[in-house]
N, C-alpha and C positions, 0 to 999 in steps of 0.2 A: 347306424352302427358301423357300416363299412366305411363311411366317410370319416368318422372319428378315428378309426383304426389307421387309416391312411395318413390322417393328419398327425397322429401320435408317432407313427414311423418316420414321417418327414421331420418332425420336431427332434426326434432322437438322432437322426442322421445329421441334422443341422447342428445340434449340440456337440456331437463328436467332432464334426469339422471345425467348429469354433474352438474346441479345446486343442485340437491339432494345430490350428493356426496360432493360437496363443503360445503353445509350446515352441513352435518354430520361431516365432518372434523373439521369445526369450533366448533361444539358441543363437540367433543372429546378434542380439544385443550382447551376449556373453562373448561371442567371437570378436565382435568389434572392440570390446573392452580389452581382450587379450592382445589384439593387434595394436591397439594404442599403447599398451604397456610395453610391447616389444619395440615399437617405434621410439619410445621414450629413452631406450637404452642407447647411449652414444656409440659411435663406431670404434672408439678407442677409450679404454679406461686405465687410469693409473692407481685408483683406489678400489678397494674391495670391501664390501659389507656383507659378511657371511650370513648375518641374521636376516637381512632382507632377501638375499638370494635363495636361501633354503625354503622360504615360504612362498616363493614366486611360482608362477606357472612354468612348466618345463620349457616352453618356447622362450620365455624371458630368461631362464637360466642358460639356455644354449646361446642366446645372443649376448648375454653378459660374459660367458666364458670366451666367446669369440672376440669380444671387445677387450677383455683382459689379456688375451693372447696377443692381440694386435698392439696393445699398449705396453707390452714388455713385462707384465705381471705373470710370469710363466708358472710359478708355484700356485698362485691363486687360480689361474685358469685350469691347471691340472686338477686341482681340488674340485672345482665345479663340474668339469667334464666327467670325472670319476663318479661323483655323487649323482649326476644325471644319468649316467650309464647304468648305475645300480638301481635307480628308481624306475627307469623306463627300459626294462629288459628286452621286450619284443617290439616296442613301438618304433615308428620311423624316427622319432626324436632320439631314442636310445641308440639307434643305428647311426644317426648323424653325429651324436656326441662321441661314440666310439671311433668313428672315422676321423673326426676333428682331433680327438686325442692322439690318434696315430699320426696325423699330420703335425700336431704339436711336437711330438717326439722327433719326427723327421726334421722339422724345421730347426729344432735345437741341435740335432746331430749334424746338420749341415753348416752350422755356424763356423766361420773360419777363425774366430778368436778363441775357440776351445782347443786344447791339445788333443791329439788322437786318442789318448787313454780315456778321455771323457766323452769323446764323440762316439766311439765304438759301442759302448753300452746303450746309449740313447738310440742309435741306429738299430741295434739288436732288438730293443723294446718296440721300436716302430715296426720292424719287419714282423715281429710276433703279433702285434695288434692287427696289422693288415692281413696276416694269415688267418687269424681268428675271424675277421670280418668275412673273408673269402669262404671260410667253412660254412658260415651261416647263409651268405648270399653269393654264390660263385659267379653270378653275372654282374657283379659290381666292377665296372671297368676302371673307375676312378681308383679304387683300392688296388687293382692290378697294376695300373700305371705307376702309382706311388710306391708299391712294393718293388717294382722293377727299378725305380730310381734309388730306393734304399739299398737294393742289392748291388747296384753299380757303385754306390758310394762306399759300401762295406761288403765286398764279396765274401761269400762263405767258402771255407776251404772244404773241398770234397774229399772224403776218405778214398784214397786210391785203391785200397784193398790189395795192394801188392804183398806178396809174401816177403817177410823180412829175413828170410834165411832159415836154416835148419833150427829145430827146436833146441832149447837150451839143454835139456836132458832127454835122452832117448832110452827107452826100456824095452827089452825084448820079452814078450809075454809068451809063455808055453802053456797051451791048453791041451790037457790029456785027451786022447782019442779024437784028435782033430787033424785032418789032412787038408791040404790046400785044394784038392779036387772036390771037397764038399761045398765049396762056394758056388753060387749060381753063376 
């Protein structure tokens, strides 16, 4: 009786370990499949297929957006970055897509072929995106450095807070039963 109980316990533990091993093998296979899909995306894209990208793994979407940005397809890259940031709110891929989107705006704002009236809004968006990233993760030094670069390219005017002179209209108010000595 004791021997059969020990054999049954051992068989149960072996079955659990076998299931765990099979589950880990599946996870490794799935990870390798995703890595292959990411590696199949070229480094620079000039065409964008929205139907394929929206069904893809988030890692593939991020690589596609980076390739589109490198290939000059800025509107398509922006679309994929925003879509990925919305899908992956708190994941590291979502953070990376928001960071790359801010870099995307910064890169566009620093282009020399754009007039200043078009550069300033892009740099403003980039600065706000970097600030949003720093609110979530204040230790992100890459976002800090890029925010500083955006601030150098488009400095913000600080409100000096100086008094601009006397008020336009002055009114003397008389309060009954009030003397100046009542004030603390």
